[in-house]
ZAMARGU-4260 file (C-alpha; in steps of 0.2 Angstrom, whole numbers, plus 5000, padded with zeros to 4 digits):
<rodrens>
0) 5082/4895/5034 | 5094/4902/5022 | 5102/4888/5011 | 5120/4899/5012 | 5126/4908/5027
5) 5121/4927/5028 | 5136/4938/5031 | 5136/4948/5047 | 5139/4965/5044 | 5150/4965/5059
10) 5161/4951/5053 | 5163/4959/5034 | 5180/4965/5030 | 5188/4973/5014 | 5175/4977/4997
15) 5161/4968/5007 | 5161/4980/5022 | 5162/4996/5012 | 5146/4988/5002 | 5137/4984/5017
20) 5142/5002/5025 | 5133/5009/5009 | 5119/4999/5009 | 5116/5002/5029 | 5117/5018/5023
25) 5103/5019/5011 | 5092/5005/5019 | 5096/5010/5037 | 5103/4989/5038 | 5109/4978/5029
30) 5094/4967/5021 | 5095/4948/5020 | 5097/4948/5001 | 5113/4956/5002 | 5120/4946/5016
35) 5117/4932/5007 | 5124/4939/4991 | 5139/4943/5001 | 5146/4925/5000 | 5152/4930/4982
40) 5161/4949/4984 | 5161/4950/4965 | 5140/4946/4964 | 5139/4957/4979 | 5150/4971/4968
45) 5138/4969/4953 | 5121/4968/4961 | 5125/4984/4974 | 5134/4992/4959 | 5117/4989/4946
50) 5105/4997/4958 | 5118/5012/4961 | 5117/5013/4941 | 5099/5012/4940 | 5095/5023/4953
55) 5102/5036/4941 | 5093/5031/4926 | 5080/5038/4916 | 5066/5026/4924 | 5067/5035/4940
60) 5063/5022/4955 | 5041/5024/4954 | 5044/5015/4936 | 5058/5005/4942 | 5049/4998/4957
65) 5033/4994/4948 | 5044/4983/4937 | 5052/4975/4951 | 5036/4971/4957 | 5029/4964/4942
70) 5045/4951/4938 | 5045/4946/4957 | 5028/4941/4956 | 5029/4933/4939 | 5044/4923/4947
75) 5036/4919/4963 | 5051/4928/4971 | 5042/4934/4990 | 5057/4944/4996 | 5058/4954/4981
80) 5038/4958/4981 | 5039/4961/4998 | 5055/4973/4997 | 5050/4984/4980 | 5033/4983/4988
85) 5041/4994/5002 | 5052/5004/4991 | 5038/5008/4978 | 5028/5017/4991 | 5044/5025/4998
90) 5047/5032/4981 | 5028/5036/4980 | 5018/5023/4971 | 5001/5018/4979 | 4999/5002/4987
95) 4986/4998/4974 | 4997/5004/4957 | 5010/4991/4965 | 4996/4978/4967 | 4992/4981/4947
100) 5009/4981/4943 | 5012/4965/4950 | 5002/4957/4934 | 5008/4970/4923 | 4992/4984/4925
105) 4992/5002/4926 | 4979/5015/4925 | 4992/5023/4916 | 4994/5016/4900 | 5011/5021/4894
110) 5016/5012/4912 | 5005/4996/4908 | 5014/4995/4889 | 5030/4994/4899 | 5026/4983/4911
115) 5018/4970/4897 | 5036/4971/4888 | 5046/4966/4905 | 5036/4954/4908 | 5034/4947/4890
120) 5054/4948/4891 | 5053/4937/4908 | 5040/4925/4899 | 5050/4924/4882 | 5068/4924/4890
125) 5071/4940/4879 | 5063/4931/4863 | 5054/4948/4860 | 5047/4953/4843 | 5052/4968/4834
130) 5034/4972/4836 | 5034/4970/4856 | 5048/4982/4854 | 5037/4994/4842 | 5022/4995/4855
135) 5033/5002/4868 | 5041/5013/4858 | 5022/5018/4852 | 5017/5023/4869 | 5030/5036/4869
140) 5046/5025/4879 | 5064/5031/4871 | 5077/5018/4865 | 5086/5024/4880 | 5070/5017/4892
145) 5067/5001/4883 | 5086/4997/4885 | 5084/5002/4904 | 5071/4992/4905 | 5080/4976/4899
150) 5094/4979/4912 | 5080/4981/4925 | 5072/4966/4921 | 5088/4956/4920 | 5095/4964/4937
155) 5077/4957/4946 | 5079/4942/4938 | 5096/4941/4946 | 5089/4946/4963 | 5075/4933/4962
160) 5086/4919/4957 | 5096/4924/4973 | 5081/4924/4984 | 5073/4909/4978 | 5087/4899/4974
165) 5093/4901/4990 | 5079/4903/5002 | 5083/4919/5009 | 5072/4925/5024 | 5061/4940/5020
170) 5064/4954/5030 | 5052/4965/5024 | 5033/4965/5026 | 5026/4950/5016 | 5015/4955/5000
175) 5004/4941/4995 | 5007/4935/4977 | 4993/4938/4962 | 4988/4930/4948
</rodrens>
C-alpha cells in the first residue's frame, strides 16, 4: 500500500487532469507512479515535462531505457526496473540487453561506457572526475549526449525516490534485481 493516496484520474482537475490525459494517451492508463506524484501538481509537471523533454533528446528511447534500468537496479527500485524493462522492450531493446544494462553491461562498448558513467554518477553522487567524462567521450559520446545522460540519471533518481520512499505499488510485470 502506498504511503500517499494515489490520485484517481476521474477526480483530477486542472493541470493534473491535463497531464493525466497526456499520460493516459501515452500509456493507455495512468500508472501508479504518476498517480502518487500527482499529490504535488508541481512535482507531476516537473516529472512529466522531463520525460517529454528527454523523449525528444539525442540519446533516444533505447539508450534512455537502458540507463533507467541501470539506475533503478542500483537504487533497488522495483517499480522503475519493471516499468523501464517493459518500456525498453517496447523501444526494441532485447530482454537480455536490458538485463545486462541493470549492472552497467552491454555487448556494445559505447553503450557499456555510458552505463558505467551513469552508475558512477549514482554511486559518487555526481562527483565524477575529468577522466570519467573523458572515458565516455573517448567512446564517441558528444558533450550533448553526456549532459543528457546526467539529466536522465537525475530524472531516474527522482522517480526511484518517489517510488521507493512512498512504497508505490508496481503495476508492470516485475523484474528481479541483479547484482
